[in-house]
C-alpha positions as CSV (number, residue, x, y, z in Angstrom):
1,M,29.2,5.5,35.7
2,I,27.9,6.2,32.2
3,E,29.6,8.8,30.0
4,L,27.5,11.0,27.8
5,Y,28.4,13.5,25.1
6,P,27.0,17.0,25.9
7,R,24.0,16.6,23.5
8,Q,23.2,13.2,25.0
9,A,23.3,14.7,28.5
10,Y,21.0,17.5,27.5
11,A,18.6,15.1,25.9
12,Y,18.6,12.9,29.0
13,L,17.9,15.9,31.3
14,N,14.9,16.8,29.1
15,V,13.5,13.2,29.3
16,Q,14.4,12.3,32.9
17,K,13.0,15.3,34.7
18,E,14.2,14.0,38.1
19,A,17.8,14.0,36.9
20,L,20.1,16.8,38.2
21,L,23.0,18.4,36.5
22,I,25.8,19.0,39.0
23,D,28.6,21.4,38.1
24,V,31.7,20.5,40.1
25,R,34.0,23.4,39.0
26,S,35.2,26.2,41.2
27,E,32.8,29.0,42.1
28,I,34.8,31.4,39.9
29,E,34.6,29.1,36.9
30,F,30.9,28.6,37.5
31,M,30.1,32.3,37.7
32,L,32.6,34.0,35.4
33,I,33.0,31.4,32.6
34,G,29.4,30.4,32.6
35,H,27.5,27.2,33.3
36,A,24.7,25.1,31.8
37,E,21.3,26.4,32.5
38,S,19.7,24.6,35.5
39,A,23.2,23.3,36.7
40,I,23.6,23.1,40.5
41,H,27.0,24.1,41.7
42,I,28.7,21.8,44.2
43,P,32.5,22.3,43.9
44,W,34.6,19.1,43.9
45,Y,37.8,21.0,45.0
46,L,37.8,23.7,47.5
47,D,40.9,25.6,46.2
48,I,43.6,25.6,43.7
49,G,45.6,23.2,45.9
50,R,43.1,20.5,44.8
51,A,41.8,19.7,48.3
52,I,38.6,17.7,47.8
53,N,35.6,19.4,49.3
54,P,35.0,17.5,52.6
55,D,31.3,18.3,52.4
56,F,30.8,17.2,48.8
57,L,28.8,14.0,49.7
58,D,26.7,15.7,52.3
59,E,25.9,18.7,49.9
60,L,25.1,16.3,47.1
61,L,22.8,14.1,49.2
62,R,21.0,17.2,50.5
63,V,20.4,18.4,47.0
64,A,19.6,15.0,45.5
65,G,17.4,13.7,48.4
66,S,18.4,10.2,47.5
67,R,21.4,8.1,46.5
68,D,19.2,6.7,43.7
69,R,18.4,10.0,41.9
70,P,20.1,10.3,38.5
71,L,23.0,12.7,38.6
72,I,24.9,14.1,35.7
73,F,28.3,15.6,36.6
74,I,30.0,18.3,34.5
75,C,33.2,20.3,34.8
76,R,35.5,22.2,32.4
77,N,36.6,19.2,30.3
78,G,35.2,16.1,31.9
79,S,38.1,15.1,34.2
80,R,37.0,16.5,37.6
81,S,33.5,15.4,36.9
82,K,34.6,11.9,36.2
83,A,36.6,11.8,39.4
84,A,33.6,13.1,41.4
85,G,31.3,10.6,39.7
86,L,33.5,7.7,40.5
87,F,33.8,8.9,44.1
88,V,30.1,9.2,44.6
89,E,29.5,5.8,42.9
90,Q,31.9,4.3,45.5
91,N,29.9,5.9,48.2
92,G,26.6,4.3,47.2
93,F,25.0,6.6,44.6
94,T,23.6,4.5,41.9
95,Q,22.7,6.5,38.7
96,I,25.8,8.5,37.8
97,F,26.7,10.1,34.5
98,N,29.6,12.2,33.3
99,V,29.6,14.8,30.5
100,L,32.4,14.0,28.1
101,H,34.4,17.1,27.1
102,G,32.6,19.1,29.9
103,F,31.4,22.7,29.6
104,E,34.4,24.2,27.8
105,G,35.8,21.2,26.0
106,D,39.3,20.1,25.1
107,I,42.2,22.5,24.3
108,D,42.9,23.0,20.6
109,E,46.4,23.5,19.0
110,S,46.2,27.2,19.9
111,N,45.5,26.5,23.6
112,R,41.8,27.6,23.3
113,R,38.8,25.9,24.7
114,S,35.1,25.9,23.4
115,V,36.3,25.6,19.8
116,M,36.3,21.8,19.4
117,N,33.8,20.3,21.7
118,G,32.0,20.7,25.0
119,W,28.6,22.0,26.2
120,R,29.2,25.6,25.2
121,Y,30.6,24.6,21.8
122,E,27.6,22.5,21.0
123,G,25.4,25.5,21.5
124,L,23.4,24.0,24.4
125,P,21.7,26.4,26.9
126,W,24.1,28.2,29.2
127,E,24.3,31.4,31.2
128,Q,26.8,33.6,32.8
129,C,26.5,35.4,36.2
């Protein structure tokens, strides 16, 4: 798995048109907090209890069409997306990337996100449902 900063991931998506951006956060995070434009939502966890989505690989393969398609994973701060990326790599997917700092970024000294780093902090295209 290759790790990319948000701007690197965005540039890669613009050059490698077959690459997909996969947002692995919960549905509530994806819809209410916002998400990168063109991100495809496939949750890594099903609930707050952190049960891994048993259909994750099947959903991913259905969307990707191939285990060789470039896939860039993103979550809130890069930790869930890294776990998901390592998991799919272990299951035969070959071109896996993780967005460092994720969509919202790290927490600052005042317990706030999106003020130090991350996709949204970098001013990259995003939307909110």
